[in-house]
N, C-alpha and C positions, 0 to 999 in steps of 0.2 A: 171584814167585817168591819171595819176601822169607814169604810165608807158608805158600809151600810145605817150604821149609826148618823154620819152626815145628814142623808139623807130623810131619818128618821125626824132630825132635825129643822131641816128645810122644809118639810110635812110638816108640823109644827106652827113655821111663822104664821100663816093667818095674817087676815087683814082685819077683825076684829072680834072681840069676847061678848057676846050676848048671851043670856040662859044657859050661860054651862056650857057653850061650845063656841068654840072658836069658827068665823065664819071666812071661807077661802074663795076664791075666784081661781078654774081650770085654765092656764092661759091658752091653750089651744080652741077653744071655744067658748070663753067665757060664762060656762055656766058656776051657779055655786055649790058649794061642798059643805057639810059643816064636819069638825070634827070631835069625834066626842070622845069624852076621858073623865077622868075625876075629876070633880070640880077644882081640887088641890093643884091636881097634875094642870089642869090645863091655866088657873090665877098660874102659877108661880112659871111656869114657860112661855105664857102671855107677856108678865111682866119682865122676865129677862129679854124678849123680844124687842118690845118697848122701846128699851135704851140704844139699839140697834137695827136704827131704819133698814139704811145703805151699807153695811159692813165694809170695810177696807180686808185684807186678806188678814191682818193685826187685830181688828177686832171679831173677824169669827173665829182667832185664835183665842181672843179674852173671851168669848162666848161659852165657844166650849169648855172653857178651862173652868168658867161657872157652873154651868150643866154637871160636866163631871164630878165638881165636889161637891153635888148635894147627895153626903152621905143620908138623908132622910128620903130620897129615892133608890140609890145604887147599893146601900148596905155598909160603906165605904167609899171613898176617894179616891176616884179611877185615874184621877191627876198621880198616882203612885206608879201609874205604866209608862215608862219613858215614851216620849214622844206623842202620844193619846193626842194629847191637846192641839198640838201642832195638825199632825199630821191628819185629824179630824177634821181642824178648821181650815186647812191649805182643802181638803175636797169639801168643805159646804161652801166657799167662798167660789171655787170651778162651780157647783150647783147652782147657786147663785147668780151667777153673774152666767154662765153660758145653756144652762139645762141640762137637766139630766143625760141624755143620751150623749151631748159633747162631753158632758164633764167622764163621765163612763170612758170615752172615745180616748178621750187626753191621758187618762189616770194608765189608761192601757190596762183595762179590768178585764178584756172580753180576749 
């Protein structure tokens, strides 16, 4: 579940926020796709990602800490779960730097 959360955050990274959608490009074929959610969520996650263009592992943990602390999204501060920010930050860093397949492989999730 922690890896899935990290993958969701990576998915929301996107390139630009336009007309209440986050625009992104598929790495494997260069095609564009839209990430659609509520404007509040899209603006929130896009703003957070703007602080972390190419994050190292510590910055990924910091980003996850900010995301997990959003009580308005989760109805509680998920940082109360021991090591959730650190583990999800580690997975996020792997996903961003090695791609989802390699991250799964290196994390020994299969």
